[in-house]
Each structure stands twice: as structure tokens, then as C-alpha cells.
N, C-alpha and C positions, 0 to 999 in steps of 0.2 A: 563444592562448600555448604556446608548446612546453614540454613538459617538460624539470624541471632536470636536468642528467646528475647519476644516483646518486654516480659515483666526483668528482665535484667539491666542493671545502669550502671555507670562507670564509678567513682569516688566522688562526692561531692563535698567539697569544702566551701560549703554554705552557714555563709553567718546570719542570714536573717532573723529579725526580733519577732517576727511573727505575723503572720503564719512559717513556720518554723520547720526546721528538718526532723525527718522522721527517720527510724531504723530502716531501712531500705528491706530485712526481712520480716519485719511488720507489715510494710505494704505493698508485698507479695502477697501474705497471706490474703490481707483486703480485701486483693483485689480479684483473689478467687471466691472470697463468701459474696463479693459484690455480683456476682455470675450465679454462683451454687451455693447456698448456705448448707452446711450438713448435709450434703449427697443430694438435696432438693433441687428439681425446675425451678425455683425462685432464689433469688438473690438476699441476702441482708439488708440490703436498702427497700426491697418490696413487700416485706412483710408486715404484718400491724404490730405496732407498738405493745399491744396488750397481747399478744399472743404468747404461747409457752415459751417459741423459741425466744424471742424479745425479751421477753421479763426475766431469762436464764440469763443472757447477757447483760442485762440491768442486775442481778444479782452477784452475778460473777466479776463484773468491776466493783461493786460495793465491796465484797469479799477481798479483793484484792489490794483495794485501797486502806481499807482495816486492818490488815497484815502489814502491808510496807510503812505505815503508819504510826502503827501500835495504837490505833486509835480505840480510847475505850469506851465502854458500855454506857458512860454517860452522854455520849456524842453519837449522832444519827448521819449517814452517810445520804445526800441525795442529787442528782440531776435534774437543770432547768437548760431551757433553752437560752441561747444570747451569750454576751459573753459579760466581760467585766464591766462595759458600761450600763446594762440593763442588773449587773449587780448592783451598783450603785442605787439604784433606785429602789431597789424589791429588800434590800439591806436597811434603810430608813422607813421602809414602809411597812416593816414586819416588827423591827425593834424597837419603833415607837408603841405599836400597837401590843406588844407583849407588858413595855415597861406601862404602859396607862392601866393594864388589865392585873398585873400585880401589883399597881399601887391605887387601885378605884376609882380610876379616870384620872388618876394626876396627869399632866402632860411632861412628857420629860426632854431633856435637854441632847443634844449628842457632840461630842470633842471630834475633832478631827486634827491630827498631826500632818500637817504639810509639807511633805520631803522632798513633794517632785511633784511631776504634771499631771499624774495621775490621780494622786491624794487633792490633789487641789481640783481636777475634776470632779470627784468622788463628793468632796463638800460644795461643790458649787449646784450640783442635782440636789444634794438635799435642801440646801437653801431654797433653789429653785421648787420644789415643792410644797414648799411653806414649813417644813420643819425647824424647830430653833437650834441652832447650829453653834459652835463656838471653837474657835482656834487654840489649842493648847502650843503650837509651836509651830513658825513657819518660816522656813531657810530660802525664800526665792531671794529676799537681797542679797544674798551669796550663791545667786544662783545653784542652790541643791548641793550645793560642795560638801557637804557635810550633814549629820545628825547629830543635835546636840545632847549632852549628859542631860539625862531624866529629869536631873536636880534644876536645869534650867529651864525648863517646861512649867508652865502654867498650872499649878496646881488644879486636879478634878474637885466637883464639889460632890459627893457621894451623894447627895441627898437628890439632887435631882439630875444627874447624867445618866441618860438610858446608855450608852457602849462609848468606848473609847475607838476611833476607826485610825489605822496604819496601812500604808501600803510597803509589805516587809520587803517587795525588790520593785524599783522605779527602774523600767526600763527603758526613760528613754533619758535620765540624767544618769543612770549607773551608780545608787547605793543602795545599799541593803542593811537592815535589819540583821546584824549576829546575835541578839537575846533579845529578852521581852521587857516590857517595862515590870518592874519590879512591883510586888504586893502590895508594897508600903505607898506607891504612889495610885496603883489602882483602887486601892480601899472599896474593893469588891466589883465595882465597875465592871461591866464585859468587855473584852478584849476583842475587837473586831480586827481581821489581817485580808487582806488583798494579798494573795501568793500565786497572782494568776503567772508570773514569769519563773517565776522559783521554786511550784508546788511538786514535790517529790525531788527534792534536789539534795537535800541537807537531812538530816533529823530534828526533829522538833518535838515539844512535848504538846501533843494535842490538849492535853486536861487545860493548858492556861488559857486555851482558847474559847470565848462565846462563840463565836463564828470565825470559821474559814471558809472563802469566796476564792475560786480560783476559774479562771477564765483555762479552756483546753490548749487553744492552739497556740502558745509559747512554746510550753516545755514537757509538753504529756499527749497531745490528739491536733485533732483539726478543729477548724473554728465551726462554731454552731452550738458547743455544747458548755456547763459552767456546772463544776465541781462545788458542792457544797459540805462542809462539815460543822453542825451544828450541835451546840447542848440542849438536850431534849428539854429541859425545862424553859428556853426561850420560845420553843412552838408554841406554848399557851397562849390561847386570844379569845378574848370575848366575843359573843355574839356579833355579828356587824351589825344588829341593830342598838345591842350596846354602845358599842364604839361609834356608833353616828352619836348618840346622844352624849357621849362623851367630847364630840367635834375630834374627833380622832379619824383621819382619812383612811379612807378604804385601798387594802393592796389590789391592783386588779388579780382578778382570779386564777391566771397562769402561772401569776407570779406569789400567790399566798402562800407560804411554806405549811402551814398546816394541812392545805389542800393537798400540794405534792407529796407532801409524805404520807400521808394515810393512803393514795395513790402511786407508791412505789415508784415515784417519777412517771407515771404514766399517765397523769390528769389529763394532761395536752400531748400531743402527736411530739416527742424529743425523737430527735435524729439519732436514729439506732445503729445508723451502719457509723457516724463517730464513735458513739458508744463502744461498741465493737474494736475501734483504735485505742479506746482507752484501756478496754480489757488486753488487748496485745501487748499494747506496751507494759503497761503495771504487772504482767506475767512475767515477758522479758526482765523487766528489774528483780523479781523476786527467784528467777530463773538464776542472773548474776550477780547474785549475793545481797542483795535489799539496797536498802538506803544508805549504808556505812560504806557499801563498797562505791555506790557510785558519789557517793559526796569524796571519798579519797579521791576520785576520779576527778572531780569536777575541780576539787583545789588544784591540785597539781596543774589542770589547765591553765588556770587563774594565775598561777603563781608565775609559770614561763610566760605568758601573756605579759601581766605587767613588769616582770622581770626584764622585759626585751624593751617594753617603752619607755621604765623609770632608767634606764642605762644611758638614754639619749636626752637628757630635758633640754638641749639644746633644741632640739626637733621636734620631741612631741611634749602636750601638757593634758595632763589626767583632767578630765572633769571633775572627778569627786579629789578632793584635796586630801582630807583626811583619810590614809591607807587602809584606817580598823572598820571603815564603813563600805569601801569599795565593793561592788556587786562579783559575783562569782560567776553571773549569767551574761551581764550584761557592761562590757566593758567598753566607757565612752572615752574619747580623745580627740584632741583637735592639733594641727599642724600648725606650729607657731609660724611659719609663713604658708599663710591661707592659698598662695599663687600654687602651693604644690598639691593643693588637693587634686586637683585633676590627674595630675601626674602619678600620684599615689595611688588614685583608683583605676587607672590604665595599665599600669603596672602588676597593680596585683588581681587585674582581672585577665593578665597575660600568664598568669601563672595560675589559674584557675580560684584564685580565691574572690569568691562570691558574695556581695549585699553586706558591702561595707561601709557605706555611706550611711552618715549619720543621720538623724533625727530631723527634719525641716526647723523646729522650732532651739536646736543647740547648734548644728550644724557640725561640722568635722566630719568627723569617723565613729562607728560604732560595731564591737566586735560582740553576735552573741554567741555565747557557747554554752548553748543547753545540752540536756543530757545526751540527745544522739549527734552533737557534733564530737566526731575523736579528737582524742589526743593527737593523733598524727598532723590534724586537720589546725591544730591550735599550734603544734610546733612548725610546721609550713608557715604556719603566719607570722609567729615570731620570729623566724629564721626571714622574712622578708621583710619584716619591721626592723630588722638591724642591717640589714643590706640596703636599704632604703637612706635609712639612718648615716650610713658611712659614706655614701655617695651623698648626701645632700648639707651635711652639717658643716 
């Protein structure tokens, strides 16, 4: 009997929220790259981040993202260490410095739409760092179960607002923006979006955003690297001395956007192995038809799972009550009888349906159905949801 290939694995019906599932063939190639990259005796994780092969990985990944998302020439793509939490800080530092630069030292204000736990954390960080921030909408009182119409949001003051921050997809709470605030609401204020859990899952018009930030570990790669897509005009900053004179806090140099862009994401040592994963994932998406193709699959997966859950309102309750803003990435639900939670998880585990326990702050269940989660896995979960409901209704 021949030995099993150690790079093979069985099908994983894994619904973890992040770090999350990645395509097996991507991981197989990455495993080989980790041992020997481009036929050399060193692997991708051992080479200098400023070497020609590493810079090529960065450039190829940027090119893939540019093609996938149809990123216009007005925007720049770069990478930094960390994830969403470090992004919260870097956004406030850099965009406030840019605003002061453009307005001759005037201090700006940040606006935040609090539609879930991650946008709430981002607001808290901006305030903690000493920046002036206001809330234009906050749905915590309804447990983040809806995203109100923009007509219900507090109007922006275009004369002093540096940016409006939204979390495009709330991983914990399971809601997702299906559009962007209209221009008549923004009034020229830059739109900033955290897309950590839905980047490259759907078509977006990048030109409508001043900045998109996305931690890689939920839908496109491994933890440790964050994608930034920024309008080039937002990279303008006065000198450190000038910013100090104006009373603007300086960003740590490793998170100073102009420096990072000037050095092609290699000013500090970014994890090149993680960037290689991004390159392989984005290349696979391009090969398989691009964003339109994966969006169609994601919409089908969401339709199948939500359809099964809504069929049994006596057994399941969806966290997001407004079906128009339910996430296509993170399906959050509870059992009406919480005594059945452990039974649900046990029975699901016996069918190899893994990582369905909800976030500790919400409870219940959460099925994260990111790009790499196959339709087959979602159909199996939907079948189990129906069988469980029939047994316990």
C-alpha cells in the first residue's frame, strides 16, 4: 500500500469566521513554496522582503487585486502588517493628517456608522487616540439587527468631516451593506470601509471609496497582512514638524501610509509568505471567472442557507431581521430553545460540519460561508438545518 500524500486532505465543511478556510490547492502550492520557492534551496518565508522575488510577489498580488476589483488609476494598493484592529488606528492617524494638510492645519472630525461590534471598536479606537469623532447612526439598541436607511442617519458636516467610516460586513453580527451612501449624503466626505470579511466576494465600485481596508484572514488569506486600497490624493501629508505645529498626532512610521507606499509595502518586514497566499488566491479567482463568478456562487450559498433557516421560524431566529441587509458571508442565527444549542453543535459535528458556534458576545450559531467554502458544504449544512428542525420543531 502506498503512503498517503501528506499534502492531501479530505473535504472540510468548515464554517469558521476567521482565520478561515482556504482552497486546498492554494495551500498545497504554498506548502511547496515554503520549502523551495522558484526552484531555489530557500523558501518564500526565508527570503528578504526587499529581494527581487519578494517584490515580484507584492507586485503580482497588487496586479491581481487591481484586475479583480477593477481598481482605477486614482487609487493605490498597498499592504501592511496586522489586521482590522491595527487598521482602526492607522486610518484615524493618516486621514486626520491628510485632512489637516489639505485645510492648512484645520483639525477634522471623523464620522462613524456603528452597525456592529467591529465598527463600534473602530470608533472606540479613534476616540481613545484623541481624535474628534461623532456617530451618525448606531443600531446597538436593536442588537445590530438592521442598517437603517441613509435618510435616517445624522447629516454629515462637510465643512469639518474628514471621513465617514463604515464596516461593510459585520462578521459578528451578520449584517452587510448592499450599496454605498449616496453622494448627496456624503457631500464630498471621503468614504472609508472595512471590508475584512467580504473583500473580493462581490462587485464594488472602488471609485466611490476614499479608502478600503481589509484584513486578509477572513476571506482571502492568512492572518498577519492587511490590504489597503486608497485614493492617491489621501496620501498627501505635511511634514512631521508641520503636523506637530498644528497639533496633529503622528502615525507610527510602520503605519505611515505615504512611507509604506513610497517603499512598495516593504518599508517594514511584511510577511511575504502571507502575501504569496494572497497572490495564489487572487490568481485562482481570476482563473475561475473573476468577481462576477464568485459573487454568483456566494449569493447562491446565502440563498440556500437562509432559505433553510427561514423555513422553520419556530426553531430558528435570524439575528438580522431585515432580509435586505443580511450578510452573504456570515449567517448568524439562534435556536429559539437555547437548551438545544449543545445538541445542534454535537449533531453537526458528527456530520463533519465544523466551527458553527456563534461569537461569545452574540451566542447561538454563526456559519461563515466565505469564498473558499464550497456550495456543497453549504447544501450539506442546509440539509442538516432542515433535518434538525423537523426533529425538534
